[in-house]
C-alpha positions as CSV (number, residue, x, y, z in Angstrom):
1,Y,32.6,49.4,245.2
2,A,36.1,48.4,246.3
3,K,36.9,52.0,247.0
4,E,33.8,52.4,249.1
5,Q,34.8,49.3,251.1
6,D,38.3,50.7,251.5
7,Q,36.9,53.8,253.2
8,K,34.6,51.8,255.4
9,I,37.4,49.7,256.9
10,G,40.0,52.5,256.7
11,L,42.4,51.4,254.0
12,Q,42.8,54.8,252.6
13,G,44.9,57.8,253.8
14,T,46.2,58.2,257.3
15,K,43.2,56.2,258.8
16,S,45.0,52.9,258.1
17,I,48.1,53.8,260.1
18,G,48.4,51.6,263.1
19,K,45.1,49.9,262.4
20,V,44.9,46.1,262.9
21,F,43.2,44.3,260.0
22,Y,41.7,40.9,260.6
23,F,41.1,38.3,257.9
24,P,37.3,39.0,257.5
25,D,38.1,42.7,257.0
26,V,40.0,42.0,253.7
27,M,37.8,39.1,252.5
28,E,34.9,41.5,251.8
29,L,37.3,43.5,249.5
30,Y,38.7,40.4,247.9
31,E,35.3,38.9,247.1
32,A,34.3,42.3,245.6
33,D,37.4,42.1,243.4
34,M,36.5,38.6,242.4
35,L,33.0,39.7,241.4
36,V,34.4,42.5,239.2
37,R,36.6,40.0,237.4
38,L,33.6,37.6,237.1
39,K,31.6,40.4,235.6
40,N,34.4,41.1,233.1
41,H,34.3,37.4,232.1
42,R,30.6,37.2,231.7
43,S,30.5,40.4,229.5
44,N,33.6,39.2,227.6
45,S,35.2,42.6,228.4
46,E,38.3,43.6,226.5
47,H,39.6,45.4,229.6
48,G,40.4,44.3,233.2
49,R,41.2,41.0,234.7
50,K,38.8,38.1,234.3
51,L,37.6,35.2,236.4
52,S,35.6,32.3,235.0
53,P,32.4,31.2,236.9
54,G,33.9,27.7,237.5
55,T,37.0,29.2,239.2
56,F,34.9,31.6,241.1
57,K,32.6,28.8,242.5
58,K,35.6,26.6,243.3
59,D,37.5,29.4,245.1
60,M,34.4,30.3,247.1
61,I,34.1,26.7,248.3
62,H,37.7,26.7,249.4
63,I,37.3,30.1,251.1
64,N,34.0,29.3,252.9
65,K,34.8,25.7,253.8
66,H,38.5,25.7,254.7
67,I,40.2,29.1,254.6
68,T,37.9,31.4,256.5
69,P,37.2,29.0,259.4
70,F,40.9,28.7,260.1
71,F,41.9,32.4,259.7
72,E,38.8,34.3,260.6
73,K,40.1,35.4,264.0
74,M,43.7,36.2,262.9
75,A,45.2,39.6,262.2
76,I,46.6,39.7,258.6
77,K,50.1,40.8,259.8
78,K,50.2,37.8,262.2
79,I,49.9,35.3,259.4
80,K,53.4,33.9,258.9
81,P,54.9,31.0,257.0
82,S,54.6,28.8,260.1
83,T,50.8,29.7,260.2
84,I,50.4,28.5,256.6
85,L,52.3,25.3,257.4
86,N,49.9,24.6,260.3
87,F,47.0,25.3,258.0
88,Q,48.4,23.0,255.4
89,D,48.9,20.2,258.0
90,E,45.4,20.5,259.3
91,T,43.8,20.6,255.9
92,Q,45.8,17.5,254.8
93,T,44.0,15.5,257.5
94,K,40.7,16.1,255.6
95,L,41.6,16.4,251.9
96,K,43.8,14.7,249.3
97,P,47.2,16.4,248.7
98,Q,46.1,17.6,245.2
99,T,43.1,19.4,246.8
100,V,45.2,20.8,249.7
101,N,47.5,22.4,247.1
102,Q,44.5,24.0,245.4
103,V,43.3,25.4,248.7
104,V,46.7,26.8,249.6
105,N,47.0,28.3,246.1
106,C,43.7,30.0,246.7
107,L,45.0,31.4,250.0
108,G,48.1,32.6,248.2
109,R,46.0,34.6,245.8
110,I,44.2,36.2,248.7
111,L,47.4,37.2,250.5
112,S,48.9,38.5,247.2
113,F,45.8,40.8,247.1
114,C,46.8,41.9,250.6
115,V,50.3,42.7,249.4
116,R,48.9,44.8,246.5
117,R,46.8,46.7,249.1
118,E,49.9,47.2,251.2
119,L,48.4,45.4,254.2
120,I,51.3,43.1,254.4
121,E,54.8,43.4,252.9
122,T,55.3,39.8,251.6
123,N,53.2,36.8,250.8
124,P,53.9,34.1,253.4
125,C,52.6,31.4,251.0
126,R,55.6,31.9,248.8
127,E,57.7,30.1,251.4
128,I,55.5,27.0,251.4
129,K,56.3,24.0,249.2
130,P,53.3,22.2,247.7
131,L,52.6,18.7,249.0
132,P,53.7,15.7,246.9
133,E,50.6,14.7,244.9
134,L,49.4,11.2,244.5
135,E,50.4,9.6,241.2
136,V,47.6,9.7,238.7
137,L,47.0,7.4,235.7
138,T,48.8,8.4,232.6
139,K,46.4,9.7,230.0
140,R,46.4,8.4,226.5
141,T,44.5,9.0,223.3
142,P,42.0,6.1,222.6
143,T,42.2,4.4,219.2
144,L,39.5,4.9,216.6
145,D,38.2,1.3,217.3
146,E,38.0,2.0,221.0
147,V,36.0,5.2,220.4
148,R,33.6,3.2,218.1
149,L,33.2,0.5,220.8
150,V,32.3,3.2,223.4
151,L,29.8,4.8,221.1
152,K,28.3,1.3,220.4
153,N,27.8,0.9,224.2
154,C,25.9,4.1,224.7
155,R,22.3,3.5,226.0
156,K,20.7,6.9,225.1
157,D,20.9,9.1,222.0
158,W,22.2,12.1,223.9
159,H,25.0,9.9,225.5
160,E,26.2,8.9,222.0
161,A,25.7,12.4,220.6
162,I,27.8,14.3,223.2
163,I,30.6,11.7,223.1
164,R,30.6,11.6,219.3
165,L,30.5,15.4,219.0
166,C,33.6,15.8,221.2
167,A,35.4,12.9,219.6
168,E,34.7,14.1,216.0
169,T,35.3,17.8,216.4
170,G,37.6,18.1,219.4
171,C,35.3,20.7,221.0
172,R,35.6,21.2,224.7
173,I,32.9,19.6,226.9
174,S,31.9,23.1,228.0
175,E,31.4,24.1,224.4
176,A,29.2,21.0,223.7
177,L,27.1,21.8,226.8
178,G,26.6,25.4,225.6
179,L,25.4,24.3,222.2
180,E,21.9,25.5,221.2
181,W,19.7,24.1,218.5
182,T,19.9,27.5,216.6
183,H,23.7,26.9,216.4
184,I,23.2,23.9,214.1
185,R,22.8,24.1,210.3
186,N,22.6,20.5,208.9
187,D,26.2,19.2,209.1
188,I,27.7,22.5,210.3
189,I,27.9,23.4,214.0
190,F,28.7,27.0,215.2
191,I,30.6,27.1,218.5
192,K,29.6,30.4,220.0
193,Q,29.6,29.9,223.8
194,S,30.3,27.5,226.6
195,A,28.5,26.3,229.7
196,V,30.5,25.7,232.9
197,K,28.6,24.4,236.0
198,Q,25.3,25.3,234.4
199,E,26.3,28.9,233.7
200,V,26.5,30.0,230.1
201,G,29.3,32.4,229.1
202,P,31.8,33.1,226.4
203,T,34.2,30.5,225.0
204,K,37.5,30.0,226.7
205,T,39.3,32.3,224.2
206,R,38.1,34.6,221.4
207,S,39.6,32.3,218.8
208,S,37.5,29.4,220.2
209,K,34.5,30.8,218.4
210,R,34.4,28.8,215.2
211,K,32.3,26.6,212.9
212,V,33.0,22.9,212.5
213,M,31.7,20.2,210.1
214,V,30.3,16.9,211.5
215,S,29.9,13.5,210.0
216,P,26.6,12.4,208.3
217,E,26.1,10.0,211.3
218,M,26.4,12.9,213.8
219,A,24.1,15.2,211.8
220,L,21.4,12.4,211.6
221,L,21.7,11.7,215.3
222,L,21.2,15.4,216.1
223,K,18.1,15.6,213.8
224,T,16.6,12.5,215.6
225,M,17.2,14.2,219.0
226,R,15.6,17.4,217.7
227,L,12.4,15.6,216.7
228,K,12.1,14.2,220.2
229,G,12.6,17.4,222.2
230,N,11.7,21.0,222.3
231,T,14.4,22.7,224.4
232,K,16.7,25.6,223.8
233,F,19.9,23.7,224.5
234,V,20.9,20.4,222.8
235,F,22.0,18.6,225.9
236,V,19.8,18.9,229.0
237,N,18.9,16.9,232.0
238,S,15.5,15.4,232.9
239,R,14.2,18.8,234.1
240,D,15.4,20.5,230.8
241,G,18.2,22.2,232.7
242,L,21.8,22.4,231.7
243,L,24.1,19.5,232.3
244,T,27.5,19.7,233.9
245,A,30.7,18.0,232.8
246,S,30.5,15.7,235.8
247,D,26.9,14.7,234.8
248,V,28.2,13.7,231.4
249,A,31.0,11.7,232.8
250,R,28.8,9.9,235.4
251,Q,25.8,9.3,233.3
252,A,27.2,8.8,229.8
253,L,30.9,8.4,229.3
254,D,32.0,6.2,232.3
255,P,29.1,3.6,232.0
256,A,29.8,3.3,228.2
257,C,33.5,2.8,228.9
258,E,32.8,0.1,231.5
259,R,30.4,-1.7,229.1
260,A,32.9,-1.4,226.3
């Protein structure tokens, strides 16, 4: 597909000599490259570069909402470090420094793609320093008593179940959200897949596929939930659709922590 697009916009052979390429010309190719990497991730391919669905969606938001509106009328070779600085300054008026840095990093990957395609010689983003980020609260591991207090203040079975599952086993939230009832055998849980932003795919690494043992309390809680519902996945929303990590934080974890 990428080769076909190359030919359409003249990136192959002598056709590209002296041609001026604008930002939208290369974005179609870059998005095609992203889709190939996304496909590799979904199929868990052993070959080729991969891109997770979560990163793909986040980058597309950055591209469509911030990057393309600023650069869409610019020729690729006219993008200089001073242009990136202007973009950084403008974006900073609308977003937090942490998010601005993510957007500029996304732009940097696009321009690195242009370097590999020999549309530009160097990546102007390399000359730009990231913005100082706002200080965030230092993370710490809660004590066992604190975890018990949070579990005690859960209002629904699934709230307690997903918090207890992650606390007991150390599984990622994406692995918990990708858990199906067929993956549970009494007190043994088989981690086979993950769910990121309501899209099911492979685990983060091949070694992440594993089986873990849960406590009798956890096993009993899951059995109770199983009797109440008839869904494919263990943790679902009110419409029997997949939950997201932000759903769990907003509906289950944060309220329980506040009450605790």
